[in-house]
Structures are given as structure tokens and as C-alpha cells.
Residue, then its C-alpha position, 0 to 999 in steps of 0.5 A: m499499500n502506498y500513501y498519497a497526500l491530496i491537497y485541496y486549494v479552496v476559494s476564499d469563501y470556502i467556510t461560508r460556502r461549504a455549508t450547503y455541501r458538507d454533510e455529503h462531503l463528510r459522508l463521502a470521506r467517512e465512507a473512504n475512511h471505513r474502507g481504510e482508504l482515507v487515513l486523515a483529513g481536514a482543512f487548514s486554518d488561519p488562513a483557511d486556504k487549503a485542505l489535506l487529506v491522506f490516503r492509503a491505497p494501492d495506487k492514486s486512482v482511489v484518490e482520483g475517484f474520490i476527487k470525482q465524487d466530492p461535492y466541494v470540487i463538483n460545486g467549484l469550492v476547490t479551485r485546484w488540487e494536487i496528488r502527491p505520493w507520500t513516503v512515510v518514514v515514521g508511524n504506521 
């Protein structure tokens, strides 16, 4: 299994706009977590300009599948994203 860091770059009024889509986004994230794919996820604060989601999966297609379904992406709250392979040297 490999680790992938998904970095979301979000719109400036992200905190306000996310309310409409938050339940669906969190449902999607919790499902990925229960399958063991999404390890950690959360938004950066001060400033709230990005979010980080850490996946553990056989390949990045799992991350790409998450992005395609994410209402934050579909509805324009995420302006761009990066998927970065992440080499973990300490921890599980």
C-alpha cells in the first residue's frame, strides 16, 4: 500500500460556502475512511485556504475517484488540487 497526500486549494469564502455541501462531503470522507482508504483529513486554518487529505491505497486512482465524487470539487469550492505520493518514514 502507498500513501498519497491530496491537497485541496479552496476559494476564499470556502468556510461560508461549504455548509451546503458539508454533509455529503463528510459522508464521502467517512465512507473512504471506513474502507481504510482515507487515513486523515481536514482543512488548514488561519488562513483557511487549503485542506489536506491523506490516503493509503494501492494506487492514486483511489484518490482520483474520491475527487470525482467530492461535492466540494463538483460545486467549485476547490479551485485546484494536487495528488502527491508520500513516503512515510515514521508511524504506521
